[in-house]
VEXLODREN-112316 format. One record per residue (C-alpha): residue number from 1; residue in three letters; x, y, z. Coordinates in steps of 0.2 Angstrom, whole numbers, plus 5000, padded with zeros to 4 digits. Each point is the difference from the previous one (the first is absolute). Layout:
% VEXLODREN-112316
[rec NUM; ALA; [X; Y; Z]];
...
% end
This chain:
% VEXLODREN-112316
[rec 1; ILE; [5524; 6273; 5378]];
[rec 2; ASN; [5002; 4994; 5018]];
[rec 3; PRO; [5015; 5004; 5010]];
[rec 4; GLU; [4997; 4984; 5010]];
[rec 5; ASN; [5004; 4991; 4983]];
[rec 6; VAL; [5016; 5007; 4998]];
[rec 7; SER; [5015; 4993; 5007]];
[rec 8; LYS; [5019; 5000; 4994]];
[rec 9; ILE; [5005; 4999; 4979]];
[rec 10; GLY; [4989; 4989; 4990]];
[rec 11; ASP; [5004; 4990; 4985]];
[rec 12; ASN; [5001; 5008; 4982]];
[rec 13; ASP; [4982; 4996; 4996]];
[rec 14; TRP; [4996; 5008; 5018]];
[rec 15; TYR; [5008; 5015; 4998]];
[rec 16; LEU; [4993; 5002; 4980]];
[rec 17; LYS; [4981; 4998; 5010]];
[rec 18; LEU; [5004; 5013; 5012]];
[rec 19; LEU; [5008; 5013; 4990]];
[rec 20; ALA; [4988; 4999; 4985]];
[rec 21; GLU; [4989; 5008; 5014]];
[rec 22; ASP; [4996; 5020; 4995]];
[rec 23; CYS; [5001; 5002; 5020]];
[rec 24; VAL; [5016; 4992; 5003]];
[rec 25; GLN; [5008; 5009; 4985]];
[rec 26; ASP; [4991; 5016; 5008]];
[rec 27; ALA; [5006; 4995; 5018]];
[rec 28; LEU; [5018; 4997; 4992]];
[rec 29; ASN; [5001; 5016; 4993]];
[rec 30; ASP; [4995; 5009; 5017]];
[rec 31; TYR; [5013; 4993; 5009]];
[rec 32; LEU; [5012; 5000; 4986]];
[rec 33; SER; [4998; 5019; 5003]];
[rec 34; ASP; [5007; 5000; 5017]];
[rec 35; TYR; [5011; 4985; 4999]];
[rec 36; PRO; [5015; 4996; 4988]];
[rec 37; TYR; [4998; 4982; 5001]];
[rec 38; LEU; [4986; 4986; 5004]];
[rec 39; ASP; [5007; 4995; 5015]];
[rec 40; GLY; [5006; 5018; 5005]];
[rec 41; TYR; [5016; 5009; 4999]];
[rec 42; THR; [5012; 4987; 4993]];
[rec 43; PRO; [4996; 4989; 4985]];
[rec 44; SER; [4995; 4981; 5004]];
[rec 45; GLN; [4994; 4985; 4990]];
[rec 46; ALA; [4983; 5008; 5001]];
[rec 47; ASP; [5003; 5012; 4988]];
[rec 48; THR; [5008; 4987; 4988]];
[rec 49; LYS; [4986; 4990; 5000]];
[rec 50; VAL; [4989; 5012; 5000]];
[rec 51; SER; [5007; 5009; 4986]];
[rec 52; LYS; [5000; 4984; 4988]];
[rec 53; MET; [4981; 4999; 5003]];
[rec 54; ILE; [4997; 5017; 4996]];
[rec 55; ASP; [5009; 5000; 4985]];
[rec 56; LYS; [4988; 4985; 4995]];
[rec 57; LEU; [4984; 5012; 5002]];
[rec 58; ALA; [4993; 5015; 4991]];
[rec 59; PHE; [4998; 5014; 5011]];
[rec 60; ASP; [5001; 5020; 4997]];
[rec 61; SER; [5016; 5006; 5006]];
[rec 62; ARG; [4994; 5019; 4997]];
[rec 63; GLN; [4983; 4996; 5012]];
[rec 64; ARG; [5014; 4989; 5013]];
[rec 65; VAL; [5018; 5012; 4997]];
[rec 66; HIS; [5007; 4991; 5017]];
[rec 67; LEU; [4998; 4985; 4994]];
[rec 68; GLY; [5005; 5003; 4983]];
[rec 69; ARG; [5018; 5008; 5008]];
[rec 70; TRP; [5000; 4986; 5014]];
[rec 71; ARG; [5000; 4988; 4986]];
[rec 72; ASN; [5012; 5009; 4987]];
[rec 73; HIS; [5012; 5002; 5014]];
[rec 74; ILE; [5000; 4982; 5006]];
[rec 75; ARG; [5003; 4995; 4981]];
[rec 76; SER; [5016; 5012; 5002]];
[rec 77; PHE; [5009; 4987; 5011]];
[rec 78; SER; [5010; 4984; 4993]];
[rec 79; SER; [4994; 4982; 5004]];
[rec 80; LYS; [5014; 5000; 5009]];
[rec 81; GLU; [4996; 5014; 5013]];
[rec 82; LYS; [4982; 4993; 5000]];
[rec 83; SER; [5006; 4983; 5006]];
[rec 84; ALA; [5009; 5011; 5012]];
[rec 85; PHE; [4984; 5008; 5008]];
[rec 86; ARG; [4994; 4994; 5016]];
[rec 87; GLN; [4987; 4989; 5005]];
[rec 88; GLU; [4983; 5010; 5002]];
[rec 89; THR; [4991; 5000; 5015]];
[rec 90; GLY; [4983; 5000; 4993]];
[rec 91; ASP; [4992; 5013; 5008]];
[rec 92; PHE; [4996; 5012; 4988]];
[rec 93; LEU; [4987; 4986; 4992]];
[rec 94; THR; [4989; 5002; 5015]];
[rec 95; ARG; [5001; 5019; 5000]];
[rec 96; CYS; [4996; 5000; 4981]];
[rec 97; ALA; [4984; 4989; 5004]];
[rec 98; SER; [4995; 5011; 5015]];
[rec 99; ARG; [5003; 5017; 4991]];
[rec 100; ALA; [4988; 4992; 4983]];
[rec 101; SER; [4987; 4993; 5012]];
[rec 102; SER; [4999; 5017; 5012]];
[rec 103; GLY; [5002; 5012; 4986]];
[rec 104; ALA; [5012; 5009; 5011]];
[rec 105; PRO; [5010; 5016; 4995]];
[rec 106; ARG; [5017; 4999; 4994]];
[rec 107; GLY; [5009; 4988; 5009]];
[rec 108; PHE; [4999; 4984; 5008]];
[rec 109; GLN; [4989; 5002; 5019]];
% end
């Protein structure tokens, strides 16, 4: 994944293609070991969007425990609560792509 090709939040097809990549799931899992939400310390629309896409994919939550924990946490919010989440900045996508392409250990450089 080329970080230069990653901008802000895309459409559903874009999410599915991106999230189907093992390296992206690994990078998200790594990121979520340090952060409670995708876009920092408060929930955003990114959490809602990505969670919906993750639900469509098969992944082993035993291997990606932080991603599984985050997914279950986002699922615990009601639709009304999710609709009140702030808009995302999109920065986590660039960090994810950078982490996936560089193989950097823990955290996004």
